[in-house]
C-alpha positions, 0 to 999 in steps of 0.5 A: 415873884413866886413860881407857880406849879407851871413855871416859865424859868426867868432865864429861858423859855423852859416850861415846867408842867406840874408833873415835871415839878413833882418829879423835880421835887422827888429827885431833889429829895434823892440827890442832895447837894453832895451827889456827884453829877447832881444836876445830870441825875435830876435832869434824867429823873425829870426827863426832857430837861437839861442839867442846866435847866434843872439847875436854874429851876432850883436856883429860882426855887431857892430865891422864891423860898428866900422871899417867902421866908423873909416875909416879902411875899405874903402867905395867901389866905385860903378858904376853909373847906369846912372839914377842919371846923370843930 
């Protein structure tokens, strides 16, 4: 159930590009939960997304993190690039 970097929101047809996801992440770091009109500001930072779309995207992110942190989604085993070997 984890969202990928190219997420299609579960409740809408909203497609998120990797660039939009990065802008979304940066905006969340700037506008915390106590920021007035938070979702409007995040939407403006992302561009081409409504306040409702960014709020839903955030809710999906929180749900995904809950599943990951509870161990319900296994952490992928990535191949070593060899650069960290000693």
